[in-house]
C-alpha positions in Angstrom: 0.0 0.0 0.0 2.9 2.3 0.7 4.1 1.8 -2.8 0.7 2.7 -4.3 0.6 5.9 -2.3 4.0 6.9 -3.5 2.7 6.8 -7.1 -0.2 9.2 -6.5 1.2 11.7 -4.0 4.2 13.9 -4.6 7.1 13.4 -2.4 8.7 16.2 -0.5 12.3 15.1 -1.1 12.5 15.5 -4.9 15.9 15.3 -6.3 17.4 18.3 -8.2 17.7 16.1 -11.3 13.9 15.6 -11.5 13.0 19.3 -11.2 11.7 21.0 -14.5 11.8 24.8 -14.9 8.4 26.6 -15.0 8.7 27.8 -18.6 9.6 24.4 -19.9 6.7 22.9 -18.0 4.3 25.3 -19.7 5.8 24.5 -23.1 5.5 20.8 -22.5 1.8 21.0 -21.4 1.1 23.1 -24.5 2.5 20.5 -26.8 0.7 17.8 -24.9 -2.6 19.6 -25.3 -2.1 20.3 -29.0 -1.1 16.7 -29.8 -3.4 14.2 -28.0 -1.9 10.7 -27.5 -3.2 7.3 -26.6 -2.4 5.5 -23.5 0.6 3.9 -25.2 1.9 7.3 -26.3 1.1 6.9 -30.0 -1.3 9.1 -32.1 -4.9 8.1 -32.1 -6.1 5.8 -34.9 -7.7 7.6 -38.0 -5.9 11.0 -37.5 -3.6 12.1 -40.3 0.0 12.8 -39.5 -0.1 16.2 -41.2 -3.1 18.6 -40.6 -4.2 20.9 -43.4 -2.8 24.5 -43.3 -4.9 27.3 -41.8 -6.0 29.8 -44.5 -7.6 33.3 -44.0 -11.2 33.7 -45.1 -11.7 34.8 -48.7 -13.2 38.1 -49.8 -16.2 36.4 -51.2 -16.9 34.7 -47.9 -16.6 38.0 -46.1 -19.0 39.6 -48.6 -21.5 36.8 -48.1 -21.2 37.0 -44.4 -21.5 40.7 -43.9 -22.2 42.7 -47.0 -25.2 40.8 -48.4 -27.1 40.9 -45.1 -26.2 44.5 -44.7 -27.7 45.3 -48.1 -30.9 43.5 -47.2 -31.2 45.4 -44.0 -30.6 48.7 -45.8 -33.3 47.9 -48.4 -35.8 47.1 -45.6 -35.0 50.4 -43.9 -35.3 52.4 -47.1 -38.7 50.9 -47.8 -39.8 51.5 -44.3 -38.6 55.1 -44.5 -40.4 55.7 -47.8 -43.7 54.4 -46.5 -43.2 56.3 -43.3 -42.6 59.5 -45.2 -45.7 59.0 -47.4 -47.9 58.2 -44.4 -46.7 61.2 -42.4 -46.8 63.8 -45.2 -50.4 64.8 -44.4 -49.5 65.2 -40.7 -46.5 67.3 -41.7 -48.5 69.9 -43.6 -51.1 70.0 -40.8 -48.3 70.6 -38.3 -47.0 73.5 -40.5 -50.5 74.9 -40.7 -50.7 74.9 -37.0 -47.3 76.8 -36.9 -48.8 79.4 -39.3 -51.7 79.9 -36.8 -49.3 80.5 -33.9 -49.1 83.8 -32.1 -45.4 83.6 -32.1 -44.0 85.6 -35.1 -41.0 83.3 -35.6 -43.1 80.1 -35.5 -45.6 81.6 -37.9 -43.0 82.5 -40.4 -41.2 79.1 -40.0 -44.5 77.4 -40.7 -45.1 79.5 -43.8 -41.7 78.8 -45.3 -42.1 75.1 -44.6 -45.4 75.0 -46.3 -44.0 76.8 -49.3 -41.1 74.4 -49.7 -43.4 71.4 -49.3 -45.8 72.9 -51.8 -43.0 73.4 -54.4 -41.8 69.9 -54.0 -45.3 68.5 -54.3 -45.9 70.5 -57.5 -42.7 69.0 -59.0 -44.0 65.5 -58.3 -47.1 66.2 -60.4 -49.6 63.3 -60.4 -47.5 61.3 -57.9 -47.6 64.0 -55.3 -50.2 64.8 -52.7 -51.9 67.6 -54.8 -51.3 70.1 -52.0 -51.8 72.9 -54.6 -55.6 72.2 -54.6 -55.8 72.0 -50.8 -58.0 74.9 -49.7 -56.8 74.8 -46.1 -53.2 75.5 -47.1 -54.3 78.3 -49.5 -56.5 79.9 -46.8 -53.7 79.9 -44.2 -51.0 81.3 -46.5 -53.4 83.9 -48.0 -54.6 85.0 -44.5 -50.9 85.4 -43.4 -50.2 87.5 -46.6 -53.1 89.8 -45.9 -52.0 90.2 -42.3 -48.5 91.2 -43.4 -49.9 93.6 -46.1 -52.0 95.3 -43.4 -48.9 95.9 -41.2 -48.6 99.7 -40.6 -44.8 99.8 -40.3 -43.2 98.6 -43.5 -39.5 97.5 -43.5 -37.1 95.5 -45.6 -37.8 92.2 -43.7 -41.6 92.7 -44.0 -41.3 93.4 -47.7 -39.2 90.2 -48.2 -42.0 88.2 -46.4 -44.7 89.8 -48.5 -42.8 89.1 -51.7 -42.2 85.4 -50.7 -45.8 84.7 -49.9 -47.0 86.5 -53.1 -44.8 84.2 -55.1 -45.9 81.1 -53.2 -49.6 81.7 -53.7 -49.0 81.4 -57.5 -48.6 77.6 -57.0 -52.1 77.3 -55.4 -55.3 76.6 -57.3 -57.7 77.4 -54.5 -58.6 80.7 -56.2 -61.3 81.9 -53.8 -58.6 82.2 -51.1 -55.5 83.1 -53.1 -56.8 85.6 -55.7 -58.2 88.2 -53.2 -54.8 88.4 -51.4 -52.9 88.6 -54.6 -55.1 91.4 -55.9 -54.6 93.4 -52.7 -50.8 92.9 -53.1 -50.8 94.7 -56.4 -51.8 98.0 -54.8 -49.5 100.9 -55.4 -48.8 101.4 -51.7 -46.7 98.3 -51.6 -43.1 97.9 -52.9 -42.6 97.2 -56.6 -41.1 93.7 -55.9 -44.2 92.7 -54.0 -46.6 94.0 -56.6 -44.7 92.4 -59.5 -44.5 89.1 -57.7 -48.3 89.2 -57.1 -48.9 89.9 -60.8 -46.6 87.1 -61.8 -48.5 84.7 -59.5 -51.8 85.8 -61.2 -50.1 85.0 -64.5 -49.1 81.5 -63.3 -52.7 80.9 -62.2 -54.1 82.2 -65.4 -51.7 80.2 -67.5 -52.6 76.9 -65.8 -56.3 77.7 -66.2 -55.8 78.4 -69.9 -53.9 75.2 -70.3 -56.7 73.3 -68.7 -59.2 74.8 -71.2 -60.8 77.0 -68.5 -59.5 80.6 -68.9 -59.4 82.8 -65.8 -62.5 84.9 -66.5 -63.1 86.7 -63.2 -64.2 90.4 -63.4 -62.4 91.3 -60.2 -59.1 90.1 -61.7 -59.7 91.6 -65.1 -60.7 95.0 -63.7 -57.6 95.1 -61.4 -55.2 94.2 -64.2 -56.7 96.9 -66.5 -56.2 99.4 -63.8 -52.7 98.4 -62.8 -51.6 98.3 -66.4 -51.7 102.1 -66.4 -49.2 102.3 -63.6 -46.3 104.8 -63.9 -43.7 102.0 -63.1 -42.6 100.4 -66.4 -41.9 97.0 -64.6 -45.5 96.9 -63.5 -46.8 97.6 -67.0 -44.5 95.0 -68.5 -45.8 92.2 -66.2 -49.4 93.4 -66.7 -49.0 93.3 -70.4 -47.9 89.7 -70.2 -50.6 88.7 -67.7 -53.4 90.3 -69.7 -52.4 88.2 -72.6 -53.7 85.2 -70.6 -57.1 86.8 -69.7 -60.1 86.6 -72.1 -62.2 89.6 -73.0 -62.6 92.4 -75.5 -61.6 95.1 -73.0 -58.3 93.2 -72.6 -57.8 93.2 -76.4 -58.3 97.0 -76.4 -55.9 97.5 -73.6 -53.2 95.4 -75.3 -53.5 97.6 -78.4 -52.6 100.6 -76.2 -49.8 98.8 -74.4 -48.3 97.8 -77.8 -47.6 101.5 -78.3 -46.2 102.1 -74.8 -43.0 104.2 -74.3 -41.3 101.2 -72.6 -39.9 98.7 -75.2 -40.4 95.7 -72.9 -44.0 96.6 -72.3 -44.5 96.9 -76.1 -42.9 93.5 -76.8 -45.0 91.8 -74.1 -48.2 93.4 -75.4 -47.3 92.5 -79.0 -46.5 88.9 -78.1 -49.8 88.6 -76.2 -51.6 90.0 -79.2 -49.9 87.6 -81.6 -50.9 84.6 -79.4 -54.5 85.8 -79.5 -54.4 86.1 -83.2 -54.8 89.9 -83.3 -53.7 91.3 -86.6 -52.8 94.6 -85.0 -49.8 92.8 -83.5 -48.0 92.9 -86.8 -47.4 96.6 -86.9 -46.0 96.6 -83.3 -43.7 93.6 -84.1 -42.5 95.3 -87.3 -41.7 98.5 -85.4 -39.7 96.5 -82.8 -37.8 94.6 -85.4 -36.8 97.8 -87.1 -35.7 99.7 -84.0 -34.3 97.0 -81.7 -31.3 96.3 -84.0 -30.1 99.9 -84.0 -27.0 100.7 -82.0 -27.6 102.5 -78.7 -25.8 105.9 -78.3 -24.3 106.2 -74.9 -24.8 110.0 -74.9 -28.5 109.4 -74.8 -28.4 107.3 -71.7 -28.8 108.5 -68.1 -25.7 108.5 -65.9 -23.3 110.9 -64.2 -20.1 109.7 -65.9 -19.2 108.5 -69.4 -18.4 105.0 -67.9 -21.9 104.8 -66.4 -23.5 105.8 -69.7 -21.5 103.2 -71.6 -22.6 100.5 -69.1 -26.2 101.5 -69.5 -25.9 101.6 -73.3 -24.4 98.1 -73.3 -27.2 96.8 -71.0 -29.8 98.3 -73.3 -28.3 96.7 -76.3 -28.4 93.3 -74.6 -32.1 94.0 -73.7 -32.7 94.9 -77.4 -31.4 91.5 -78.4 -33.9 89.8 -76.1 -36.7 92.0 -77.6 -35.6 91.0 -81.1 -35.6 87.3 -80.4 -39.1 87.6 -78.8 -40.4 89.6 -81.7 -39.2 87.1 -84.2 -40.9 84.3 -82.2 -44.1 86.3 -82.1 -43.9 86.9 -85.8 -43.7 83.2 -86.5 -46.9 82.7 -84.4 -48.6 85.4 -86.4 -47.4 84.3 -89.9 -50.6 82.3 -90.7 -52.9 85.4 -90.2 -51.0 88.2 -91.9 -51.8 89.6 -95.4 -49.6 89.0 -98.5 -48.3 92.6 -98.3 -47.4 92.2 -94.6 -45.7 88.9 -95.4 -43.5 90.6 -98.0 -42.5 93.3 -95.5 -41.7 90.7 -92.9 -39.6 88.7 -95.3 -37.6 91.7 -96.4 -36.8 92.6 -92.8 -35.9 89.0 -91.8 -33.6 88.8 -94.8 -31.8 91.9 -93.6 -31.6 90.7 -90.0 -30.2 87.3 -91.0 -27.3 89.0 -92.8 -26.7 92.1 -90.8 -27.7 91.5 -87.2 -24.8 92.0 -84.8 -25.8 88.9 -82.8 -25.4 85.4 -84.2 -28.4 84.1 -82.4 -30.6 86.8 -83.9 -29.3 85.9 -87.3 -30.3 82.3 -86.7 -33.7 83.3 -85.4 -34.3 85.5 -88.4 -33.4 82.6 -90.7 -35.9 80.4 -88.9 -38.6 83.0 -89.1 -37.8 83.6 -92.8 -38.4 79.9 -93.6 -41.7 80.0 -91.7 -42.8 83.1 -93.6 -41.9 81.3 -96.9 -43.9 78.3 -95.9 -40.8 76.1 -95.7 -41.6 75.0 -92.1 
């Protein structure tokens, strides 16, 4: 029994020769764990002598393991976000309407700008959008805010900017019972020119959409206001009025366009002449011919306003550039009118277009004159 005990219990008096250093013991145990042996000390049956080498995972395996599931998750999130955005769009505009109703000036303006941006984005989506342009609640809130701003007693630059912004925004809305009264008020002469011109442009947008839909904007309050404002002393207001009137039906409008076609401002004349040509009015021909004859003439800097020679030259160059725009528009209008003019008028127009195609100082005008010449000759 003593011998058996000596095999299982360590003895205290171990000889120096049997002592193994600690690091060597660790190495030995590691090797023993990595290479299992049988009781006899040999390798187990069925195990190969040489194990296969360890290789790093391939790029394809990593892609399958991480990238593909990631793409699937991203797609699911994108679909969820899309449907979440669509489902919350109505709530978003309602929240912005609530902001517009706030007594806090900053919240009110933040809501108005948010609605305007949402409205523009929705209009660009067309049929796939939420049709916010036809929403009467949005139109009512924005129009009410514009009227409130217009009725402010103290006018400053920031207030003018807000009035102008809302005047432009209302042009995207088709709830006319709400938007048109506010826009008509904004054309009053007591407001800044930028506000008035933006309101007139918005009325033109509304009238243009109505005309495209086969339902011209035939409202007496709008027509009467445009006829009145078209007599304004500011040439910019007359210019925009001439264009807008071209989209409004009525004999009184035709008569006013004939007067505007002889206006002292060249841009007002060209807008009126183009409006008349679109309406098939034969009187537009004389106005267009006069513009084609005069707009190509060089501008004398001495005739321009300005304190110095440099300022006069700059103004003269600007006027020449404007004349080129007038020429291009007049040639386009002449093509629209070519089917209704008399044989004598056609010959006059052909002679003038031949001259412009050869002598115009601007290459683009030469090309436009050539296109108009072919239309007059029936080649197009």
